[in-house]
C-alpha positions in Angstrom: -341.1 68.4 90.0 -341.8 71.8 92.0 -338.9 74.2 92.8 -339.0 74.8 96.0 -336.7 74.9 98.5 -338.5 76.3 102.3 -337.9 74.2 104.9 -340.9 72.1 106.5 -344.0 72.8 104.0 -344.4 69.8 102.5 -345.8 68.9 105.7 -347.8 72.3 105.6 -349.0 71.1 102.5 -350.0 68.0 103.5 -351.7 68.3 106.0 -353.8 71.2 104.3 -354.4 69.2 101.1 -355.5 66.3 103.4 -357.7 68.9 105.4 -359.6 70.9 103.2 -360.2 68.0 100.4 -361.2 64.1 100.2 -357.9 63.6 101.2 -358.4 59.8 99.7 -360.1 60.8 96.2 -356.9 63.4 96.3 -354.3 61.0 97.1 -355.8 58.4 94.2 -355.7 60.9 92.0 -352.0 62.2 93.1 -350.3 58.3 92.8 -352.5 57.2 90.0 -351.0 60.2 87.3 -347.9 59.9 89.5 -347.3 63.0 91.0 -347.1 61.9 94.8 -344.0 63.4 94.7 -342.0 65.1 97.8 -340.9 68.2 97.9 -337.1 69.9 97.8 -336.7 70.9 101.4 -333.5 73.0 103.2 -332.3 76.5 102.3 -334.2 79.5 102.7 -336.1 80.2 105.7 -338.5 83.2 104.3 -341.3 84.7 106.5 -344.5 82.1 106.9 -346.7 83.4 103.9 -343.6 83.6 101.7 -343.5 79.7 102.3 -346.9 78.8 102.7 -347.4 81.6 99.3 -344.9 78.6 97.3 -346.8 76.0 99.0 -350.0 76.6 98.3 -348.6 77.0 94.8 -347.6 73.9 93.9 -350.7 73.0 95.2 -352.7 74.9 93.3 -350.9 74.2 90.4 -350.8 70.3 91.0 -354.3 69.4 91.8 -354.5 71.0 88.3 -352.0 68.7 86.4 -354.2 66.0 87.6 -357.8 67.1 87.0 -356.4 67.5 83.1 -354.7 64.0 83.3 -358.2 62.6 84.8 -359.5 64.0 81.8 -361.9 66.1 84.0 -362.2 69.7 84.5 -360.4 71.8 87.3 -363.3 73.4 88.7 -365.0 70.4 88.6 -362.4 68.1 89.9 -362.3 70.4 92.7 -365.9 70.8 93.9 -366.2 67.2 93.8 -363.3 66.7 96.7 -364.5 70.2 98.5 -366.8 67.5 99.9 -367.2 68.0 103.5 -366.0 65.0 104.5 -362.1 65.6 105.5 -360.4 66.8 108.4 -361.9 70.6 108.5 -365.5 69.4 107.9 -366.3 71.2 111.0 -365.8 70.8 114.5 -367.3 73.2 116.9 -365.3 75.0 119.3 -362.7 73.2 118.1 -362.9 69.6 119.9 -363.6 71.7 123.1 -365.8 71.5 125.9 -367.4 75.2 125.7 -366.2 77.6 127.5 -363.1 76.0 128.8 -359.6 78.1 128.7 -358.3 74.4 127.2 -359.6 75.1 123.4 -356.9 75.6 120.3 -356.4 79.3 121.0 -355.2 79.4 124.1 -352.8 76.2 123.6 -351.4 77.1 120.2 -351.7 80.4 119.7 -352.0 82.2 123.0 -349.8 80.8 125.1 -348.3 84.0 126.6 -351.3 85.3 128.5 -352.5 84.4 131.6 -354.6 81.1 131.7 -358.0 82.0 132.3 -360.4 80.7 134.3 -362.6 78.0 134.2 -366.0 78.9 132.9 -364.5 82.6 131.9 -363.5 82.0 128.7 -366.7 83.7 126.2 -368.2 80.2 123.7 -367.4 80.7 120.5 -367.4 78.8 117.3 -364.4 77.5 115.8 -363.4 78.8 111.9 -363.7 75.3 110.5 -367.5 74.5 111.1 -369.0 74.4 107.6 -365.8 73.2 106.3 -364.7 72.7 103.0 -368.0 73.5 101.6 -367.5 76.9 102.4 -364.7 76.7 100.4 -366.7 75.0 98.1 -369.0 78.4 97.9 -366.5 80.5 97.6 -365.0 78.7 94.2 -368.8 78.8 92.9 -368.8 82.2 93.4 -365.2 83.1 92.0 -365.7 81.0 89.8 -369.2 82.1 88.3 -368.3 86.3 89.0 -365.5 85.5 86.5 -366.6 83.7 83.7 -364.5 80.9 84.3 -365.2 78.5 81.4 -368.7 80.3 79.8 -366.6 83.9 79.1 -365.0 84.1 74.8 -361.5 84.4 75.5 -359.2 86.6 72.7 -356.5 84.4 71.9 -352.9 83.2 74.4 -355.1 84.3 77.2 -356.4 81.6 79.8 -358.4 81.5 83.4 -356.8 79.6 86.1 -358.3 78.8 89.5 -357.6 77.8 92.8 -358.1 77.7 96.4 -356.9 78.5 99.6 -357.3 77.9 103.5 -355.1 80.0 105.5 -354.2 80.7 108.5 -354.4 78.0 110.7 -355.2 74.5 110.0 -358.4 75.2 112.7 -358.5 79.0 111.9 -359.1 79.1 108.1 -360.0 81.8 106.1 -361.7 80.4 103.2 -360.4 81.8 100.0 -360.6 81.0 96.1 -360.4 82.4 93.0 -360.2 83.0 89.5 -357.1 85.0 87.4 -356.8 86.1 83.6 -353.5 86.4 81.9 -352.3 87.3 78.6 -349.5 85.9 77.1 -347.0 86.9 74.2 -345.8 83.4 72.7 -343.5 85.6 71.2 -341.3 87.0 73.7 -343.3 84.8 77.3 -344.1 87.9 78.0 -347.3 87.8 80.1 -349.8 90.6 82.2 -352.3 89.3 84.6 -356.0 90.8 83.4 -357.9 90.6 86.2 -358.1 88.4 89.1 -361.5 87.5 90.6 -361.1 86.8 94.8 -364.2 85.3 96.9 -363.1 85.0 101.1 -365.3 83.8 103.8 -363.6 84.8 106.5 -366.9 84.6 109.3 -368.6 87.9 109.9 -367.1 91.0 108.5 -366.7 93.2 111.7 -365.5 96.0 108.9 -366.5 94.4 105.2 -364.5 98.0 103.8 -360.7 97.1 105.9 -361.5 93.7 104.5 -361.9 94.6 100.7 -358.1 96.7 101.3 -357.0 93.8 102.4 -358.0 91.6 100.6 -356.5 93.8 97.2 -353.2 94.3 99.0 -352.6 90.5 100.0 -354.1 90.2 95.6 -351.6 92.6 94.8 -348.5 90.9 96.9 -349.3 87.5 95.5 -349.5 89.1 91.8 -345.8 90.5 92.9 -344.3 87.6 94.1 -345.5 85.5 91.4 -344.7 88.7 88.4 -341.3 89.6 89.8 -340.0 89.0 93.4 -337.2 87.3 93.8 -334.4 87.1 95.8 -330.6 84.7 95.3 -327.8 84.2 97.3 -324.0 84.3 96.2 -321.4 83.4 99.3 -324.0 83.8 101.5 -325.3 87.3 100.9 -328.4 88.5 99.3 -327.5 89.7 95.9 -330.3 91.9 95.4 -329.1 95.2 97.4 -332.1 97.8 97.2 -335.7 98.0 95.1 -333.3 98.9 92.0 -332.3 94.5 92.1 -335.3 93.3 93.9 -338.4 95.1 92.1 -342.5 94.7 93.0 -345.0 94.7 91.2 -344.9 97.9 89.4 -348.4 100.1 88.7 -348.7 99.4 84.7 -349.2 95.5 85.9 -351.9 96.1 88.0 -354.5 93.6 87.7 -358.0 94.5 87.6 -359.3 93.1 91.1 -363.0 92.3 92.3 -363.5 91.4 95.5 -366.6 89.4 97.0 -366.6 89.2 100.7 -369.3 86.3 101.9 -371.0 87.0 104.8 -371.6 83.5 106.4 -372.3 85.1 109.9 -369.4 82.2 111.3 -367.4 83.2 113.9 -364.8 85.8 112.3 -361.3 84.9 111.3 -358.1 86.6 109.4 -358.2 88.8 106.4 -354.5 90.1 106.4 -352.7 87.8 103.8 -354.5 84.6 102.9 -355.5 86.3 99.7 -352.3 86.7 98.7 -352.4 82.7 98.2 -354.2 81.9 95.5 -353.1 84.0 93.3 -349.3 82.5 91.9 -351.9 78.6 91.8 -354.4 80.8 89.3 -351.8 83.0 87.7 -349.8 79.4 86.7 -352.9 77.3 85.8 -354.3 79.9 83.5 -351.1 80.8 82.0 -351.0 76.5 81.3 -354.6 77.4 79.9 -353.3 80.1 77.5 -350.5 78.7 75.2 -349.7 75.1 77.1 -346.6 76.2 79.0 -346.5 74.8 82.7 -344.0 76.6 84.4 -343.7 75.6 88.4 -341.7 78.0 90.6 -341.6 81.2 91.6 -341.7 83.7 90.1 -342.4 82.7 86.5 -340.1 85.1 84.4 -340.5 85.1 80.1 -337.8 83.3 79.5 -339.1 80.1 82.0 -342.8 80.0 79.7 -340.7 79.9 76.8 -338.6 77.5 77.2 -342.0 75.5 78.7 -343.7 76.4 74.8 -340.8 74.8 73.2 -340.5 71.4 75.1 -344.4 71.1 74.4 -343.5 71.4 70.7 
């Protein structure tokens, strides 16, 4: 069971896996292989993206475990469920009449703005149009560019894949990624060699800025899975500054390959979504490299060694 203690994330996990994957297929596999499990809740509430990163780490790792238990390749398994038949199959204007003031953005995100007059709101296309088929396309691009399943890897090196759609369910940015990781089986230490990311955010208004945002997001995701950790004692954080709370260091920065997919759909955000694919991709890569499945963040050398020992 994933050691997750962030309030409210199970609902987000359930809604997004339902909307992106073909839910009945995913649920069938979860139940069949005994993985339809609840998530621990309560404890500290982090910022929204931190919560989502932990949730997607769980979802992405669970999906790999289910695929392996079913004797299926994780890439093929995901693509079989990203068939455009889930909740995010694509509804123009999020189901509201075009040009009306009552749409998702006004109802949910911009409630503090003056309400527009009917007929004055510009007609646009919801980011859900294309749905999971766009996410599947991202996955194919990332897998192909990384050499997933075809590249000859050195010993104790593995690749892991992950897909996410963030941030809001009705205005997602579609992201897929592949992490290549090498693990030292003697010490449990690991390094991320390369992260390959493909993103469909609709119309890329400023591609250069988008690529920079994706790279920064990927580094944040790598930092979270490798080292960032807060611990509580007597109601206070034990880490007082960056000498104790350690983000990723320059020597640990992996190669990052970014592909921006110009789909010409309504533009969506790019500030943080790419960070969500790194943790599950790395966790899956470690499992593929040395057979150690670690189900918490960050992944420490001690946790990898313990997982390897329990597998032996």
